[in-house]
ROVEX-875025 format. One record per residue (C-alpha): x, y, z. Coordinates in pm, whole numbers. Layout:
N
{px = X	py = Y	pz = Z}
...
//
This chain:
150
{px = -2199	py = -3173	pz = -2247}
{px = -1868	py = -3318	pz = -2176}
{px = -1793	py = -3373	pz = -2538}
{px = -1850	py = -3014	pz = -2638}
{px = -1532	py = -2867	pz = -2744}
{px = -1434	py = -2540	pz = -2568}
{px = -1167	py = -2284	pz = -2628}
{px = -1160	py = -2203	pz = -2243}
{px = -1203	py = -2398	pz = -1932}
{px = -1584	py = -2323	pz = -1922}
{px = -1852	py = -2425	pz = -2152}
{px = -1927	py = -2190	pz = -2429}
{px = -2308	py = -2200	pz = -2321}
{px = -2211	py = -2015	pz = -1987}
{px = -2200	py = -1672	pz = -2181}
{px = -2599	py = -1693	pz = -2179}
{px = -2613	py = -1707	pz = -1799}
{px = -2865	py = -1430	pz = -1699}
{px = -2722	py = -1402	pz = -1350}
{px = -2366	py = -1335	pz = -1477}
{px = -2445	py = -962	pz = -1419}
{px = -2373	py = -1030	pz = -1043}
{px = -2050	py = -1228	pz = -1104}
{px = -1843	py = -927	pz = -1031}
{px = -2021	py = -786	pz = -745}
{px = -1843	py = -772	pz = -426}
{px = -1958	py = -631	pz = -81}
{px = -1754	py = -348	pz = 48}
{px = -1471	py = -419	pz = 263}
{px = -1485	py = -213	pz = 592}
{px = -1110	py = -222	pz = 629}
{px = -1062	py = -39	pz = 305}
{px = -1350	py = 197	pz = 336}
{px = -1282	py = 338	pz = 694}
{px = -1225	py = 678	pz = 528}
{px = -1552	py = 672	pz = 322}
{px = -1547	py = 806	pz = -28}
{px = -1208	py = 992	pz = 43}
{px = -1016	py = 651	pz = 96}
{px = -882	py = 658	pz = -260}
{px = -734	py = 991	pz = -193}
{px = -535	py = 886	pz = 114}
{px = -150	py = 800	pz = 83}
{px = -119	py = 935	pz = -273}
{px = 261	py = 892	pz = -341}
{px = 514	py = 1026	pz = -571}
{px = 829	py = 823	pz = -606}
{px = 1135	py = 1019	pz = -748}
{px = 1465	py = 861	pz = -856}
{px = 1789	py = 1061	pz = -761}
{px = 2166	py = 983	pz = -819}
{px = 2181	py = 855	pz = -439}
{px = 1852	py = 684	pz = -413}
{px = 1466	py = 713	pz = -411}
{px = 1251	py = 968	pz = -248}
{px = 899	py = 886	pz = -170}
{px = 655	py = 1179	pz = -94}
{px = 339	py = 1042	pz = 78}
{px = 22	py = 1266	pz = 126}
{px = -97	py = 1222	pz = 464}
{px = -310	py = 1538	pz = 556}
{px = -468	py = 1558	pz = 887}
{px = -230	py = 1323	pz = 1065}
{px = 11	py = 1431	pz = 1338}
{px = 375	py = 1292	pz = 1322}
{px = 304	py = 1054	pz = 1629}
{px = 26	py = 896	pz = 1432}
{px = 251	py = 787	pz = 1143}
{px = 498	py = 492	pz = 1149}
{px = 729	py = 357	pz = 889}
{px = 874	py = -5	pz = 924}
{px = 1126	py = -170	pz = 704}
{px = 1104	py = -546	pz = 706}
{px = 1236	py = -816	pz = 450}
{px = 1290	py = -551	pz = 194}
{px = 937	py = -408	pz = 222}
{px = 871	py = -53	pz = 347}
{px = 525	py = -17	pz = 513}
{px = 402	py = 316	pz = 593}
{px = 100	py = 329	pz = 819}
{px = -108	py = 596	pz = 968}
{px = -370	py = 564	pz = 1253}
{px = -632	py = 844	pz = 1366}
{px = -872	py = 828	pz = 1637}
{px = -1115	py = 1086	pz = 1747}
{px = -1220	py = 916	pz = 2075}
{px = -1063	py = 1183	pz = 2302}
{px = -1282	py = 1460	pz = 2130}
{px = -1601	py = 1271	pz = 2210}
{px = -1589	py = 1401	pz = 2568}
{px = -1658	py = 1757	pz = 2462}
{px = -1948	py = 1928	pz = 2574}
{px = -2255	py = 1959	pz = 2363}
{px = -2473	py = 1736	pz = 2136}
{px = -2293	py = 1621	pz = 1808}
{px = -2516	py = 1689	pz = 1503}
{px = -2304	py = 1562	pz = 1219}
{px = -1968	py = 1383	pz = 1217}
{px = -1779	py = 1356	pz = 889}
{px = -1433	py = 1298	pz = 1019}
{px = -1344	py = 942	pz = 1038}
{px = -1135	py = 733	pz = 1290}
{px = -942	py = 432	pz = 1133}
{px = -603	py = 344	pz = 982}
{px = -445	py = 311	pz = 645}
{px = -135	py = 166	pz = 528}
{px = 78	py = 116	pz = 221}
{px = 369	py = -108	pz = 122}
{px = 655	py = -64	pz = -125}
{px = 927	py = -320	pz = -216}
{px = 1258	py = -126	pz = -180}
{px = 1499	py = -419	pz = -181}
{px = 1649	py = -655	pz = 68}
{px = 1979	py = -487	pz = 83}
{px = 1842	py = -170	pz = 220}
{px = 1923	py = -89	pz = 598}
{px = 1693	py = 83	pz = 828}
{px = 1982	py = 303	pz = 957}
{px = 2035	py = 424	pz = 586}
{px = 1668	py = 545	pz = 534}
{px = 1562	py = 888	pz = 627}
{px = 1218	py = 1025	pz = 687}
{px = 1062	py = 1364	pz = 751}
{px = 692	py = 1493	pz = 791}
{px = 614	py = 1836	pz = 722}
{px = 285	py = 2008	pz = 624}
{px = 88	py = 1686	pz = 570}
{px = 359	py = 1519	pz = 351}
{px = 584	py = 1230	pz = 454}
{px = 901	py = 1225	pz = 270}
{px = 1114	py = 899	pz = 288}
{px = 1471	py = 881	pz = 137}
{px = 1591	py = 536	pz = 57}
{px = 1946	py = 482	pz = -81}
{px = 2010	py = 282	pz = -383}
{px = 2161	py = -57	pz = -306}
{px = 2425	py = -171	pz = -545}
{px = 2347	py = -511	pz = -675}
{px = 2604	py = -761	pz = -564}
{px = 2799	py = -864	pz = -871}
{px = 2718	py = -1214	pz = -957}
{px = 3022	py = -1440	pz = -883}
{px = 3204	py = -1538	pz = -1217}
{px = 3133	py = -1893	pz = -1345}
{px = 3356	py = -2135	pz = -1144}
{px = 3416	py = -2420	pz = -1395}
{px = 3520	py = -2762	pz = -1249}
{px = 3771	py = -2931	pz = -1450}
{px = 3677	py = -3281	pz = -1579}
{px = 3959	py = -3530	pz = -1576}
//
């Protein structure tokens, strides 16, 4: 079998593997499915370029301002939100069905290493987090400095 020429790294006989149907199967990751079937709708983002910078509009419905954080580190902006319904469990009565989830979600955007935290502005209103990031002018590359050869 070692002498059989192949186009790819694998043997051409592998295409007849009857168990190949399961090769792409993955168990669900609980950290990404905390919000169930609605997880793909969380943190939908619109990014708009303006003359002064970039404006991110991130959908975070149902979160309070205190449950949202934005961190700028090494040129990456990470927006995260965390929700907990534990304080509501103390209510009187028997819970029949619970569809609201507790958990957290986060998204990271590369904004450039020259962006400073003090220049960014954020506001949260009606379930939409708006983050304004200024454009950073690229430092002009230094002109070539030639060394004279004697």
